[in-house]
C-alpha positions as CSV (number, residue, x, y, z in Angstrom):
1,M,0.0,0.0,0.0
2,A,3.1,2.3,-0.2
3,G,2.5,3.4,3.3
4,F,-1.1,4.4,2.9
5,A,-3.7,2.4,4.9
6,N,-6.3,3.4,2.4
7,P,-5.1,3.4,-1.2
8,V,-8.0,5.5,-2.5
9,F,-7.2,9.1,-3.5
10,C,-10.3,11.0,-4.7
11,A,-9.8,13.3,-7.7
12,L,-11.2,16.7,-7.0
13,D,-11.6,17.9,-10.6
14,T,-13.4,21.1,-10.0
15,T,-12.7,24.8,-10.2
16,D,-15.2,25.6,-7.4
17,R,-13.3,26.1,-4.1
18,D,-16.4,25.7,-1.9
19,R,-17.4,22.5,-3.7
20,A,-13.8,21.2,-3.4
21,M,-13.7,21.9,0.3
22,A,-17.2,20.5,1.0
23,T,-16.4,17.3,-0.9
24,A,-13.1,16.8,0.8
25,K,-14.7,17.3,4.2
26,E,-17.5,14.9,3.4
27,I,-15.2,12.1,2.2
28,M,-12.1,12.6,4.4
29,G,-13.1,9.7,6.7
30,S,-13.5,7.3,3.7
31,V,-10.5,8.0,1.5
32,G,-6.8,7.8,1.9
33,G,-6.0,11.1,0.1
34,L,-6.9,13.7,-2.5
35,K,-5.7,14.1,-6.1
36,I,-5.7,17.7,-7.2
37,G,-5.2,18.4,-10.9
38,L,-3.7,21.5,-12.5
39,E,-7.1,22.9,-13.4
40,T,-8.2,22.7,-9.7
41,Y,-4.9,24.0,-8.4
42,Y,-4.8,27.1,-10.6
43,S,-8.5,27.8,-9.9
44,L,-8.2,27.5,-6.1
45,G,-4.7,29.1,-5.9
46,R,-2.2,28.5,-3.1
47,D,-4.6,29.5,-0.4
48,G,-7.2,27.1,-1.6
49,Y,-4.6,24.3,-1.8
50,S,-3.4,25.1,1.7
51,A,-6.9,25.0,3.0
52,L,-7.4,21.5,1.5
53,A,-4.0,20.4,2.8
54,A,-4.9,21.6,6.3
55,L,-7.6,18.9,6.4
56,G,-4.8,16.5,7.0
57,L,-5.3,14.2,4.0
58,P,-2.3,13.3,1.9
59,I,-2.4,15.1,-1.5
60,F,-1.4,13.9,-4.9
61,L,-0.7,17.0,-6.9
62,D,-1.2,16.0,-10.6
63,P,-0.1,18.5,-13.2
64,N,-1.1,16.3,-16.1
65,T,-4.6,17.4,-16.8
66,V,-3.2,19.8,-19.3
67,A,-6.3,20.9,-21.2
68,G,-8.1,21.6,-18.0
69,G,-5.1,23.5,-16.6
70,I,-5.0,25.7,-19.7
71,R,-8.7,26.5,-19.4
72,A,-8.2,27.5,-15.8
73,L,-5.3,29.8,-16.8
74,L,-7.1,31.6,-19.7
75,P,-8.8,34.2,-17.4
76,L,-5.3,35.4,-16.5
77,R,-4.7,36.3,-20.1
78,P,-1.1,35.0,-20.4
79,A,0.7,35.6,-23.7
80,I,2.3,32.2,-23.7
81,I,1.7,28.8,-22.0
82,N,4.0,25.8,-22.4
83,V,3.3,22.1,-22.2
84,H,5.8,19.2,-22.6
85,A,6.1,17.7,-26.0
86,S,6.8,14.4,-24.4
87,G,3.1,14.3,-23.5
88,G,2.5,13.3,-27.1
89,R,0.5,14.6,-30.0
90,A,-3.0,14.0,-28.5
91,M,-2.1,15.9,-25.3
92,M,-0.7,18.9,-27.3
93,Q,-3.8,18.9,-29.6
94,A,-6.0,19.0,-26.5
95,A,-4.0,21.9,-25.1
96,M,-4.4,23.9,-28.3
97,T,-8.1,23.1,-28.5
98,A,-8.5,24.4,-24.9
99,A,-6.5,27.6,-25.7
100,K,-8.6,28.3,-28.8
101,T,-11.7,28.7,-26.5
102,A,-10.2,32.1,-25.6
103,G,-10.8,33.3,-29.1
104,Q,-8.7,35.8,-31.0
105,G,-6.7,36.8,-27.9
106,R,-5.7,33.3,-27.0
107,P,-2.2,32.6,-25.6
108,K,0.5,31.1,-27.8
109,I,0.9,27.4,-26.9
110,I,4.4,26.1,-27.0
111,A,6.0,22.8,-26.1
112,V,9.2,22.0,-24.2
113,T,11.5,19.8,-26.2
114,V,14.7,19.0,-24.2
115,L,15.6,20.9,-21.1
116,T,18.8,23.0,-21.4
117,S,20.1,21.4,-18.2
118,L,20.4,18.0,-20.1
119,D,23.0,16.7,-22.4
120,D,23.3,13.5,-24.6
121,D,24.5,11.5,-21.6
122,D,21.5,12.5,-19.6
123,L,19.2,11.3,-22.4
124,V,20.9,8.0,-22.6
125,A,20.6,7.6,-18.8
126,S,16.8,8.2,-19.3
127,G,16.6,5.5,-22.0
128,I,16.5,7.9,-24.9
129,S,18.8,6.8,-27.7
130,R,18.7,10.0,-29.7
131,G,21.0,12.9,-28.8
132,T,19.7,16.2,-27.6
133,A,19.7,17.9,-31.0
134,E,17.9,15.0,-32.7
135,Q,15.4,14.6,-29.9
136,A,14.7,18.3,-29.7
137,L,14.1,18.4,-33.5
138,G,11.8,15.4,-33.3
139,M,9.8,16.9,-30.5
140,A,9.5,20.2,-32.4
141,R,8.2,18.4,-35.5
142,L,5.6,16.6,-33.3
143,A,4.5,19.9,-31.8
144,R,4.2,21.5,-35.2
145,E,2.1,18.5,-36.4
146,A,-0.1,19.0,-33.3
147,G,-0.8,22.6,-34.3
148,L,1.2,24.3,-31.6
149,D,2.7,27.8,-32.1
150,G,6.3,26.9,-31.2
151,V,8.6,25.2,-28.8
152,V,11.1,25.8,-25.9
153,C,14.5,24.7,-27.1
154,S,18.1,25.3,-26.5
155,P,19.9,27.9,-28.6
156,H,21.8,25.1,-30.4
157,E,18.6,23.7,-32.0
158,I,17.1,27.0,-33.2
159,T,18.4,26.8,-36.8
160,A,17.4,23.2,-37.4
161,I,14.0,23.7,-35.9
162,K,13.3,26.8,-37.9
163,A,14.4,25.0,-41.1
164,A,12.1,22.0,-40.4
165,C,9.1,23.8,-38.9
166,G,9.1,27.2,-40.6
167,A,10.3,30.7,-39.8
168,D,6.9,31.5,-38.2
169,F,7.3,28.6,-35.7
170,M,8.2,30.3,-32.4
171,T,11.4,29.4,-30.6
172,V,11.5,30.3,-26.9
173,V,15.1,29.9,-25.8
174,P,16.5,29.4,-22.2
175,G,20.1,28.5,-21.6
176,I,21.2,32.1,-22.4
177,R,24.4,33.2,-20.8
178,P,26.2,36.5,-21.5
179,G,30.0,36.3,-21.7
180,G,31.7,35.8,-18.4
181,V,28.6,34.6,-16.6
182,S,28.5,31.1,-15.1
183,A,26.5,28.4,-16.9
184,N,25.4,27.1,-13.5
185,D,23.4,23.9,-14.1
186,Q,22.8,24.7,-17.8
187,K,24.6,22.4,-20.3
188,R,23.6,23.7,-23.7
189,V,24.1,27.5,-23.5
190,M,24.8,30.4,-25.9
191,A,25.4,34.1,-25.7
192,P,22.3,36.2,-26.2
193,E,23.6,38.0,-29.3
194,T,24.4,34.6,-30.9
195,A,21.1,33.1,-30.1
196,L,19.2,36.1,-31.4
197,A,21.2,36.0,-34.6
198,A,20.3,32.2,-34.9
199,G,16.6,33.1,-35.0
200,A,15.4,33.0,-31.4
201,D,12.1,34.7,-30.9
202,I,12.3,35.0,-27.2
203,L,15.3,34.8,-24.9
204,V,14.6,33.5,-21.4
205,I,17.2,34.8,-19.1
206,G,17.0,34.2,-15.3
207,R,20.1,34.1,-13.0
208,P,22.4,36.3,-15.2
209,I,19.9,39.1,-14.3
210,T,18.3,38.1,-11.0
211,A,21.5,36.9,-9.3
212,A,23.5,40.0,-10.5
213,P,24.6,42.5,-7.9
214,A,22.5,45.1,-9.8
215,P,19.8,43.2,-11.8
216,A,18.6,46.4,-13.6
217,V,22.1,47.1,-14.7
218,A,22.6,43.5,-15.9
219,A,19.4,43.6,-17.8
220,A,20.3,46.9,-19.4
221,Q,23.7,45.6,-20.5
222,I,22.1,42.6,-22.2
223,A,19.6,44.9,-23.9
224,R,22.4,47.1,-25.2
225,S,24.3,44.1,-26.5
226,L,21.3,43.0,-28.5
227,A,20.6,46.4,-29.9
228,A,24.2,46.9,-31.1
């Protein structure tokens, strides 16, 4: 029973906080725990989640109800939402279908290909025979076939992905490190100027800005280097 006297976890697939709380209180003596999907979590928020957790039941937080999660996020009007391409074509199609319910102002839906913190050896250790470049390209093609707007990829895959999926296929690119800045846990990195020249649509830059002694200065320096 993996340590649980009662193996039954009830799925609270609702966006109504009062209903979630009422249901949880009603069944708490009869189930071993609660499963909270992405749709429910985003609708209830951290406070709602904490209120459920305070009941004392173990919680299985399940982020895999992708379409429902996207529907719950739409009222926030984000510009971009990402899913994981490894979830497969059907999951990505469901994500896009959910996003389209927002109409003309829907967010762009993109898919993560291969994390920039991974290299070829990491993929082999995970049972994936393809290298990072080939795997990322394959995932990008799958995302394109599923109708998504683009992908998250390392800067090293931008050129191949644009060639295979089209110039209009968005590339959102982490693993960006200005000269002289530590790569930290990132293994497939590139300077911002080089990544932009390769065709990156969006550069995702975290610690080189946020961990700098003066984040605003660091961000301004990057902006100037891109404008030069």
